[in-house]
N, C-alpha and C positions, 0 to 999 in steps of 0.2 A: 331169455337174456334181457335184462333191464338195461336200457341205454338212456342216460339222463344228462342234462346240462348242469345239474346241481352237484355240489360237492359231496352229498350224502344221498342215501335212499331212505326216505321216511319210513319208520317202523322196522328198519333193519340196521344191524351193526356190521361195519366193515371188519372182517375177520383177517383178511390178508390182502396186501397190495401186490399185484403181479407185475406192474410196470406200465409204461406208456405204450399205447397201441394206436395204429393208424389204419385208415382205409382210404385208398386213393383211386381216382378214376380220371383218366385223360381221354376226352371224347372229341372226335371231329364232327363238325356239322356239315351235312351233305349239301350238294349243289342246289337241290330243290328248295331246301329250307333257307339257304342264302338268298335265293331270288325272292321268296315270300317275305323275308325279313327286310330286304331292300325296299320292296314296295311299302311295307308298314312304316319303315324309316322315313320314306318320302311323304306318305299320306297321313301318317300318324296312326296310333293304335297299338295294340299288343301283338306280339309275335308268338302265336300259339306254338309254332314249331320249335322255336328256341326254348320256350317255357317247358314244353314236354321233354325236350332233350335235357334240360337242367334238372327237372324232377327225376327223370330216370337215372341220370348220373349220380345225383345225391343219394337216391335209394340204394343204388349199387354200392356206393362208397360206404354207406352205413352197414349194409350186409357184409361187406368185406371186413369192416371193423369188428362186427360181431363174430365172424369166423376166426379172425386172428386172436380175439380175446378168449374164445372158447379153446383154441389150441394152446393158449397159455394156462388154461385151467381156471379161468375166470367165469363167473356167472352174472357179472354186471360190468358196465363201463360208466364211470362218473366223469363229471367235468368236461363233457363233450363240447367240442368247438368245430364249427364247419366254416371252411374258407373256400373261396372261389378265386380263380385266376384265369386270364386269357393268355394262351401261349401260341407260338408259331410265328413264322415270318410275316404272315398276313393276318395274324390274330384269328386263325381258323380252328384253333383247338381250345378246349375248355378243360380246366382241371378243377376237380372237387376233391378236397382233402378234409377228412374227418379224423379228429384225434381226441383222445381221452385217456383216462387211467383205468386199466383193467383191474378189477378187484373181485374178491370173493366175499359175498355177504351171507349172513345167516338166514 
């Protein structure tokens, strides 16, 4: 499956448009990562725990996008956009939303 942010796939022709496709992940951050991030926030520096959680959530959302596109009969997704949002009453949840257009290319 080709997944790209561009509106076309170089060297290929779009044969059929299948429709808009999404991949979403809502992930909670655990207590230990919260403590580590609090120290980083106070002392400065990067929060590796949050970064790892974000990377894992993004990868899972892209994999979900690919599964849904394949179920529609597509072999590529073009125009992909990745959005992030913080959710929950105490901002303890993170949402990653990946969307694009499922297509069939030659």
